[in-house]
C-alpha positions, 0 to 999 in steps of 0.5 A, spaced: 435 871 619 430 873 613 425 878 615 418 877 616 413 882 612 408 885 616 401 882 615 398 888 612 403 888 606 402 880 605 394 881 605 395 886 600 400 882 596 395 876 596 389 881 594 394 884 588 396 877 586 389 874 586 386 881 582 392 879 576 390 872 576 382 874 575 385 880 570 389 874 566 383 870 565 380 870 558 373 873 557 369 868 554 368 869 546 361 871 544 359 866 539 352 868 535 348 861 534 342 859 531 337 855 536 336 848 534 331 843 536 337 838 535 342 840 540 340 839 547 344 843 551 350 848 548 353 848 555 354 841 556 355 839 548 361 834 547 363 838 541 363 845 545 367 842 550 372 839 546 373 846 542 374 849 548 379 844 551 382 844 544 383 852 543 383 854 550 377 859 549 371 859 553 365 860 549 359 864 550 353 863 546 348 868 544 342 865 541 340 868 534 332 869 534 331 871 526 330 866 521 334 869 515 342 870 515 341 877 512 336 879 517 340 877 523 346 881 520 342 887 518 340 887 525 347 886 528 350 891 524 345 896 526 346 895 533 352 895 538 351 888 540 358 885 542 359 879 538 365 875 535 363 870 531 356 868 527 355 861 526 350 859 520 347 852 519 341 848 521 336 852 517 339 859 518 343 860 512 346 866 508 348 866 501 355 868 498 352 874 494 349 876 500 355 876 504 359 880 499 354 886 500 357 886 507 364 885 505 364 891 501 361 895 506 367 893 511 363 889 516 366 883 515 373 881 517 376 877 511 381 871 512 388 871 509 386 868 503 379 873 502 374 867 503 369 865 507 368 859 512 365 854 509 361 847 511 360 841 507 356 837 512 351 834 507 351 827 507 352 823 501 356 825 495 357 832 492 353 831 486 348 826 484 340 825 484 337 831 487 330 829 488 326 823 490 319 821 491 317 817 497 311 813 498 307 810 504 308 803 503 304 801 509 298 804 505 300 801 499 300 794 502 293 796 506 290 797 499 293 792 495 297 796 491 304 796 487 309 801 487 307 806 481 312 806 475 309 811 471 305 817 471 298 814 470 300 809 475 301 814 480 295 818 479 291 811 480 295 810 487 294 817 489 286 816 488 286 810 492 290 814 497 284 819 497 278 814 497 280 808 500 281 810 508 288 807 508 290 809 515 284 806 517 281 811 522 274 812 518 275 819 516 277 822 510 283 826 512 289 822 508 293 827 504 295 823 498 301 828 496 304 833 499 310 838 499 313 844 502 316 851 499 323 851 503 327 848 497 325 845 490 327 838 493 320 839 496 316 840 490 312 835 488 311 839 481 318 839 480 319 832 480 313 830 476 315 834 471 321 830 470 317 825 467 315 830 461 322 833 460 328 834 463 327 840 468 332 843 472 329 849 477 336 850 480 338 853 474 332 856 471 330 850 467 335 853 462 339 848 457 345 850 452 343 850 445 350 851 441 351 858 444 344 860 446 340 858 452 333 855 451 328 855 457 325 848 457 319 851 461 317 854 454 316 847 451 309 843 449 312 838 454 313 842 460 306 845 458 303 837 458 307 836 465 303 842 468 297 840 466 298 833 469 300 836 475 294 841 475 289 835 474 292 832 480 291 838 484 284 840 482 282 833 484 285 833 491 291 828 489 296 833 489 295 838 496 295 845 494 298 846 501 305 844 497 305 851 495 304 854 502 307 849 507 314 850 510 318 844 511 317 844 519 310 843 517 311 838 512 315 834 517 310 834 523 305 831 518 309 826 515 312 824 522 305 824 525 302 818 529 296 819 525 299 816 519 296 822 514 301 823 508 301 818 502 307 821 499 312 827 499 319 829 495 325 831 498 333 830 497 334 826 503 329 822 507 332 825 514 330 832 512 323 830 513 323 824 517 326 824 524 331 819 525 328 818 532 322 815 529 325 808 526 317 806 525 316 812 521 322 811 517 320 804 515 313 806 513 316 810 507 320 807 501 323 811 495 320 811 488 324 810 482 324 816 477 317 815 473 316 814 466 311 819 463 306 818 457 311 819 452 316 814 455 320 820 458 324 818 465 329 823 468 332 824 475 334 831 477 342 832 477 345 837 483 351 839 485 351 840 492 355 846 494 358 848 501 354 852 505 357 858 508 359 856 515 361 862 519 363 870 519 367 874 523 364 881 524 370 887 523 368 890 529 370 884 533 376 886 538 377 878 538 379 877 531 385 872 532 381 868 537 375 868 533 379 865 527 383 860 532 376 857 534 373 857 526 380 854 524 379 849 529 372 847 527 375 846 520 380 841 522 379 834 520 378 832 527 373 837 529 369 836 522 369 828 524 366 830 531 361 835 528 358 830 523 358 824 526 359 825 534 364 822 539 369 817 536 369 810 539 362 811 541 358 814 535 362 812 530 369 809 528 374 808 522 372 802 518 378 797 516 376 798 509 373 791 508 366 793 507 362 797 501 360 803 503 352 805 502 354 809 496 358 803 493 365 805 494 370 803 499 368 804 507 371 809 511 366 810 517 362 806 521 356 809 524 354 806 531 349 811 533 346 815 527 346 823 530 344 827 524 337 831 524 335 828 531 336 831 538 343 829 541 348 832 545 354 830 541 355 836 536 352 842 533 347 839 528 351 842 522 351 849 525 358 852 524 364 851 519 366 844 518 370 840 512 369 833 512 373 829 506 369 826 500 372 819 502 368 820 509 362 823 506 361 817 501 364 812 505 359 811 511 358 803 511 351 800 513 351 799 520 345 793 519 340 798 521 334 798 516 332 805 519 339 808 518 338 815 514 344 814 510 343 807 508 336 809 505 338 815 502 344 811 498 339 806 496 334 811 493 340 815 489 342 809 486 335 807 483 336 814 480 343 814 477 341 811 471 336 817 469 341 822 470 342 827 464 349 825 460 351 832 460 348 836 466 351 842 464 347 848 463 347 856 462 346 857 470 341 861 474 337 867 472 333 870 479 329 874 475 327 868 470 326 863 476 322 868 480 317 869 474 317 862 472 316 859 479 310 864 480 306 862 474 308 854 475 304 855 482 298 859 479 298 854 473 298 848 478 293 851 483 288 853 478 289 860 479 291 861 471 288 856 466 293 851 463 289 850 458 288 857 455 292 858 449 292 866 451 295 865 458 300 860 456 303 864 450 303 870 455 307 866 459 312 863 454 313 870 451 315 873 457 320 867 459 323 868 452 324 875 453 327 874 460 332 868 457 334 873 451 337 878 456 
């Protein structure tokens, strides 16, 4: 006959067992993540729940309040905050050069191959047209105007936008042409210069001539283009706020129901117009590269490099778990969720019978467009992901005219014939770019006189000195 244990001992065993179970339950992995207007709820997010189930990890998100990646990491490493991974994206970014400083100081945990965790979430092809002019076709129709094809025609259209009350409210509140300072893609000046000379601000406007780098910004054609832009700014056609406005402010103005903006530039329509506003998306149409006074017509070529998606602090005590999370996020299955949402609900694999919006073989059919719009299916480009080019370039049009990828693809197609035959350059020079950017802004806004030979020669002399270094 088996002896029964006393009740008190049984209670102790039960308490001990429950205590062990509680101890064995893994603590949440603490993940720092930027706040996003496009992620409705991190806790109930479809992708977050999928990651937790896939990895067996419980995730606890710590909201990042800083706007700059280096600013946040400086504050993080100066504190004793307990964070196991930091995710970048949705406007919160850091460059590889900035990260190398932290890696050199021993503050980052390196992967086995020594590389960082990347994200290639951008829509469209990896290389191609990098800037597009978008114009308010409702205003064109109201005023009986055609899409401008030349710089002279653009000026005439912008004058009509300024003077013709195209939004019909009886108030002179129209903004003919606007931009933002967040990136060269949002600068109207940089696009308009393409009608005078091939202008690549991302590579400091440098071109290789034999073994020597020459800066096109020192040429007469560039000066003529700046004079054109300065005249637009002086006459209230190119709004001077293009040199102070942030992308969020530009987007707010363009998406306003008051219909305030006539034209703007960007690399993707969804960077400025909210996909949740199909009526505003339909309001704007792309303009093919403008022809300048001497018959010049260029489109800017860019190579879209993958962004840094995440880092692991060296002092994390959960490095293996953090690696498991980030490596899972880089898997194909996770990356497709991170880019397109829930398979079968928001997207499906294509049977390949259609042509993609980029003109190639179709691979992905979107049912719900979830990029740059409030949703709860993915993290809106936050964190590492690696979507194969065949998927990024293989999205099939779903028949919706307000689909941003379809709109972007048509715009980029109109630019391809005007891309440079040999897009190589001498690379980027930060000192040269900073100097040129400052002078260009001052010439266009009238702080410096573009017509002054003294001012121009001073600009050219310093450009040439910096280019020769």
